[in-house]
N, C-alpha and C positions, 0 to 999 in steps of 0.2 A: 600246580595242576593246570593242564591245558583243557579248557572247557569251551565247547561250541554250543551256541544257542541258536535254534532255528526259529526265526520270527522276531520282529522288533515291536510287537504290540506291547501293551502294558505288562503282561505277564513276563515276556522275554526281557524287557528293559529292567523290570524290577528285580528279576533274578540276576541279571548282569550287574546291576548296581550293588546288590548285596555281596557279590563274589569278587568284584574287580580289584579290591585292594590287596587280595592275597592269592589271586589266580590270574592266569593268562586267558582273557576272555575274547572270543570272536563271535559276533552276532551276524548271521547271514539273513538278509532280508530280500525276498524276491521282488518286491515292489520298488518304485523309484524314491519313495519316502518312507520314513519310519512311522510307527504308530499303529499299524493294523486298523482295527475298527475305531481307534482314537485319533487317526491321522487327520490333519487339517488341510484346508485349501487356502492358498494365498491369493487374495483378490485386491485389486487397486480401484479406488473410487476417488475422483476429484484430486488425483495426484498423491493420494495417501494409501499405503499398503496396510492391510490387516489380515489376520488369520481367523478362520472360522472352521469348526470341525465339519468334516464331511457328513458325519452322522451325529445327531444331537446327543449331548451328554450333560449331566449335572451331578451334584453330590448330595447325598442324604446325610442327615445328622448322625446316623448310626455308622457311617463309613469311617471308622476309627483309624484303620491302617492307612487309608488314603490321605486322610486329614493330617495324620502324624508325618507321613512322607512329605507332604507339601510344606509343612513347617520345617522339617529337617533340611529341605532343599532351599530354604530361605525365600519361599514364595508366599508366606503367610499374608503379607500386605496386599496381595492380589485377591485374597479370598473375600468373596461377598456372599451374604446370605439375603436372599430376596424372595418376596412372596411370589409364588408361581400360580397364577390363576388358571383354573381349569373349567371346561364346559363340555357338554354333551350335545351334539347336533343330531336332533331326531325330528323327522317329519318337517324339515325346513325351518326348524327353530332351534336357537341356542339356549341351553339350560345351564346356568352357572352351577358348579358342583363343589364349591369351596368350603362352605360352612353348613352346619346342620340345618339352619333355616333355609338355605338355598336348596339343599337336597330335598327338603320337605315340599318344595314347590315344583318338583320334577313330575309334571302331570302325566307322562306316559305310564307311571305307576299309580295305582290307587293308594289311598291313605293306608289301608291295611297292608298292602305290599311294601310301602315305604317303612312301616313299622317292622315288618319281617326283615327287610334289608338292613335296617339299623341294628336289630338284634343279632343278625348274622355277623355284621362287622364287629359288634361288641364281643361276640363269642370268639371270633378269630383273634382278637386282641389278647385273649386269655390263653391261647394255645402256644406253648413253648416248644414242645417236641412235635415237629411236623412229620416225623418218620411214619407213624401209623396211617397217615393220609396219602402216602406215596402210591399205594396200590388202588386208591379210590379215584374214580373219574370225577373231575371238578363238576361236570354237568350233573351227575347223579347226586353228589353231595349237596350242591346248591338247591336242587329240586326238593331233596328230602328235608333240608333245613329251612328253606324259605319259600318253596313253591315254584311251580312251573312258570307262572307269570313273571316273577322276579328274574328267573333265569333267561327267559326268552326276550323280555323287554329291556333288560339292563345288562346282564353279563354276556349273553350269547353274541351280540354284535361286537363287543370289545374283544372277546376271545377269537371270534372269526377274523377280525382285522389283524390280530396278533399271530394266529397260527393257521389261518386258512382252513383247508379241508381236514386238518388234524385237530381242530379246536375241541371236538367232542371227546377226544382221547387224552387231553391234557390232564395231569394229575391234580388232585385237590391240594397236594402239598405245594405245587407251584402257585395256585391261586391264593392260598393262605399266606405264603411268603410275600407275594405281590401286594396283597391288601395290607399286610402288617407294615411293610416298608413305606407305603403311601398314607397310612392312617395316623402317622405321628404328626399331628397338626393341632394348633391351638384354635381358639375361637375365631381368629381372623383368617384362618386358612394355613396352608402349608408353605414353609420356607425351604427353598432349595439353594444349594451352594454352587458357585461357579467361580472360575479363575478369571479375573478381568484380563482382557486381551487374549483369552482362550487357553485351552489345555495344551496347545502347542508349547507353551512355556514350560509345562511339566515334562513333556517329551524331550525338549531341548536340554533341560536341566539334568535329566537322567543321562542323556547322551553325553553331555559334558563331563559328568562325573566318571562315566565308564572310560571315555577316551583319555581324560587327564590322568587316569591311573593305568594307562598303557593298553587298554582294551581297544578292539577294533569293531566298527559297525560297517559292514559291507553291504551296500544297497545294489539292487539289480543283480543279486546273486542267489540263484535258486538251488537249493540242495535237492539232488535227485535220488540220493540213496544214503541211508544210514548203514554203514558196513558193520555187520555183527558176525563174529566167528567164535566158535566154542563158547557161546552164550555170553560174550563180552563185546562191548563196543570197541571198535578199532579206529573209527573215524567216519568221515562223510565224503561224498563225492559231489562236487559242484563244478560246472563248466567242464566236465570230463576229467577233472583232476581229483586225486585222492588227497584229503587233508587229514592228517593223523591227529588224534586227541585222546584224552583220558576219559572224558565224559561228554555226553550230549544231553541238553535239555531241549525237548521238542515241544513247541506250542501249536503245532499244526492240527487241523481237523482230523478226527480218528481215522476216517477212510484213507486220507492222504498218508497218515502215519503207517497204515498197513502196507501201502504201496512203497513207501520209502524203506521199510524194513524187509521188503520182499516176502511178506507173510511169515516172518520168523518169530513173531510174538505169539506163539501158539497158545499160550495161556490166556491171551487177551483177544485173539483174532475174532472169535465169534462176537464178542462185545463191540470191537472196533467197527465191524461191518454192520452191526444192528443199530448203532446210534444214528438217527436221522437228523440232519441239519436243515435249516431253512435259510432262504436267501432274503435279501432286502433290496428294494429299489427306492432310494431316497433322493428326492430332488431338492436342491438348494437354489433359492431364487432371490435375486436382489430387486427391490421394488422402489419406485419413486415415493409411494405413500403407503400408509398402514393398510394392511388387509383386514385384520379383525379390529374394527374401530371401537369395539367395546373394551379393548385392552386385554383380551384373553391371550394367555401364553400357549395353552395346550387345549386343543379341541379334538375330542374323540368323536367318531362319526358313525351314524347309522343312516346310510343313504346309498343310492345307486351311483357310486363313483368308484374309480379304480384305486382308491387309497383309503387307509383307515384312520389317519390322524393328520392334522395340520398343526405345526408348532411354529409360532411366530417369535423368533429369538429376540427380536428387538422390542417386543412387548414385555420382555423379561430383563434383558441386559440393556445397558445405556446406548441409546441411538448414536450419541456423539462419538463413541468408539469406532463406529463403522461409517457413518455419514449417509447410509441408505438402510432401508427396512429389509430385514432378512427373514425368510420364511422357509421352513422345511415342510415337504409333503412326502409322506412315507407309507410304504406298504410292505408286507411280508408275503413270501410265496414258498412253496415246497417242491414245485415241479420245474425241472429244467426246461420244459417246453412252454412255461408260462410266458405270455406276451411281454411281461415286464423284464424278462431276462433275454428273450431272443430278438425282440424288435430293436430297431436303431434308436439311439438316444433321443433324436428329435421327435420320433413317433411316440415314445413313452411320455416325453415332456408335453407333447401336444395333448395327449389324453388326460394328463394331470391338469393342464391349464383349462381344458374343457370342463373338467370336474369343478374347478374353482369358479368358473363362469356360472355353472349351474347352482352352486351354493351361495355365492356372494354376488348379488346383482350389481354392486358398485365396483366390482373388479373389472379392470380393462387391461388387455395385453399391451396397450400403449404405455402402461406404467412399469412394465418389466424391463429392467436394465440388462439383466443377463440371467441365464438359467443353466444349471449343471445337474447331471444325473450321476449318482454314485451307486454302483451295484456290486454286491458280493453274494456268492452262493454259500458261504461258510459263516453266516452271521452268528448263529448259536444253535445248540441242540434244540429239538422239539421235546419239551419235558412231558412225555407221555407217562401214563400210569405205569408204575414199576420201574421208572427211570433210575431210582436210587440203586438198583442192582447193577446198573450199567456205569455208574460213576467210576472213572478211571483212577487208578492209584497214582501217587506221585512217583513211586519207583516201579518201573514197567516190568521188571523181571530180569532181563539180561543185565549183567554188571555194567554200570556206567551209563544207563539210559534212564532218564527222568522226564516226567511229563507235567506240563502246567498250561492251563488255558481255560476256555469257556466250559470245557468238559470236566473241570476239576470240582471237587466237593465244595470248594469255597464259592463257587458260582451256582450252587443248587440250594434251594429251589428258585432263586432269583438272581439272574446274572447282573453284574455291575462292574464299574471300574474298580471298586474296592475289592470285589471278588477276584479280579485278575491280578491286582497287586498282591493280595494274600497268596494266590496260587504261585506266583513267582517267588515270593519269600519262602513258601513251604518247600518248593523244589530246591531252592538254594540251600536250605537247612541240611539237606542230605549231603552237601558237598563242602560245607564250611569246616 
């Protein structure tokens, strides 16, 4: 069977990997490199090249499909499980948030509020079916269960940094899923997984498997139409040329899918147009010295700065693998008129660096080796209340059209690399 996959992110590569041994696979990627949101940046420092993800990633213990895939591809020896230390920056001060004892010292909340927060987290751990919470607003559910102070002084800034103006519309199901995946920690804190030398090894291993079995991965090739006639996929158009196939797996954002199919997915069209995505502007900076001298990996922020989190990669992974300190500065936005989307790269980077100067008195621009800004408008759906009704099926309706990506059920209510791998596998199962 001749199968075309649109997009070489983890969902597309995983689907291609599962199908390549018994089918003719062609993956079309509009960008210059594979990987989508998991793509890496190649940097040289002191004559040594290394890969680092454009957007930060790690693995959770519960990511069973992803971990199994890593083993299957022979990358198990690169797997490391490392304590990822977290803190919350509030009113100019860092509060470590790794252990129950540290959380109890979070002074922006009263002792009573901290008890309410702890009880809420314990309650979340007991919830197995998140479906009933999909139609509830996280804001309302937190206030009802733990009080307004816990919401406003703890959750609201985190949700604002994650979802911007849509924060108050996010579903309780998303919040529960988010807390559950991050609450699996021992007395010493949370351990996160990472592939030494980066997830580019995973992308390249998947790519090698696909191409060694006769598949093709064509970069800088944008699909402009999925041709559907008589409710059946006929092929795709790219570079003005029609490419025939038996089936298409699309991993593109829902509104783009509507454009590619010329509105022919009548059963799904209202849903495709109603799913709102958000963008991200993620800066990656190489530094001469450590930014967070307390050793923090992840810093959530409640402050007047244009970003919501600082992630110091080399406070997590081995500095010797890179030779320089690496820091992510990240923010999300929903409006295409947002300055982080429309301004020039150097202007956004300057605003981020000014934010760092405000937060870290010891930070100096003289310590910056280099800085890059990576931006996308299709990072992920905004998981608003009622989103469960919008989750797209793997089989789109027309014969031969299948869907996999951030919009899939495997990525709700918490998106992850594992969810994308599972989505690719699920779509592939329809064609095996």
